[in-house]
C-alpha positions in Angstrom: -24.1 -6.1 2.3 -21.3 -5.0 -0.1 -17.8 -6.5 0.1 -14.7 -4.8 -0.8 -12.8 -6.5 -3.7 -9.2 -6.3 -2.8 -6.2 -6.3 -5.0 -2.4 -7.3 -4.6 -0.8 -4.5 -2.4 1.6 -2.4 -4.7 4.3 0.0 -3.3 4.4 3.4 -5.1 6.9 5.1 -3.1 9.3 4.4 -0.1 11.0 6.3 2.7 13.8 4.7 4.8 14.8 6.5 7.9 17.4 5.6 10.7 14.3 3.7 12.5 11.7 3.0 10.0 11.0 1.6 6.4 7.7 3.2 5.2 5.9 2.4 2.1 3.2 4.1 0.5 0.8 1.9 -1.4 -1.2 2.6 -4.7 -4.6 1.9 -2.6 -3.6 5.0 -0.4 -2.4 2.9 2.6 1.0 3.8 4.4 2.7 0.8 5.9 5.8 1.1 8.2 8.3 -1.4 9.9 11.1 -0.8 12.1 14.4 -0.9 10.2 15.5 -3.4 12.8 13.5 -5.9 10.9 16.1 -6.3 8.6 19.4 -6.9 10.1 21.2 -6.2 6.7 19.4 -2.7 6.4 20.1 -2.2 10.3 23.9 -2.6 9.5 23.9 -0.4 6.3 25.1 2.9 5.9 22.5 5.7 5.4 23.9 5.9 1.7 23.4 2.2 1.0 19.6 2.4 2.6 18.9 5.3 0.3 19.7 3.1 -2.8 16.8 1.1 -3.5 14.5 0.4 -6.3 10.9 -0.7 -6.3 10.6 -4.3 -8.0 8.0 -6.5 -9.6 5.8 -3.8 -10.4 5.4 -2.7 -6.8 5.5 -6.0 -5.2 8.7 -5.1 -3.2 11.9 -3.1 -2.7 15.4 -4.1 -3.5 18.5 -2.4 -2.0 21.4 -3.6 -4.4 24.3 -2.5 -2.3 23.7 -5.1 0.4 21.4 -7.5 -1.5 18.2 -7.1 0.5 14.7 -7.5 -0.9 11.5 -6.9 1.1 8.1 -7.8 -0.1 5.0 -5.6 0.6 3.2 -8.7 1.8 6.2 -9.4 3.9 5.7 -5.9 5.6 2.0 -6.5 5.9 2.1 -9.9 7.3 5.7 -10.8 8.0 8.0 -11.1 11.0 11.4 -9.6 11.3 14.1 -11.4 9.2 16.4 -13.6 11.4 20.2 -13.2 11.0 21.7 -16.5 10.1 23.4 -18.5 12.7 27.3 -18.8 12.7 28.6 -22.0 13.5 30.5 -22.0 16.8 33.7 -24.0 16.8 
C-alpha cells in the first residue's frame, strides 16, 4: 500500500466574483467558498474585492482596503466568519 505524502496547501492564484472566492492551489486543487463567508467581503465594493494579495508564501489572501485575511486552511476546513455582535442599549 502506498501513502500520499501531503504538504501544506498553498494558494497560487485567486479569483473573486460577486458570489465566490476561488483559490487555485499549487498542488492542482481548486477550492471555492461563498463570498458570504466573509461579511467584510460581502459588504465590500467590487474594486475593494479585486484589491488583494497572496500572503505568507501562499498560506492566505489579504484584502488591505477592508483589512480582511482568509487562510487556505480556513477555506478548506473553516466555517463562515461571524460578524461581531453590537451591544444593544
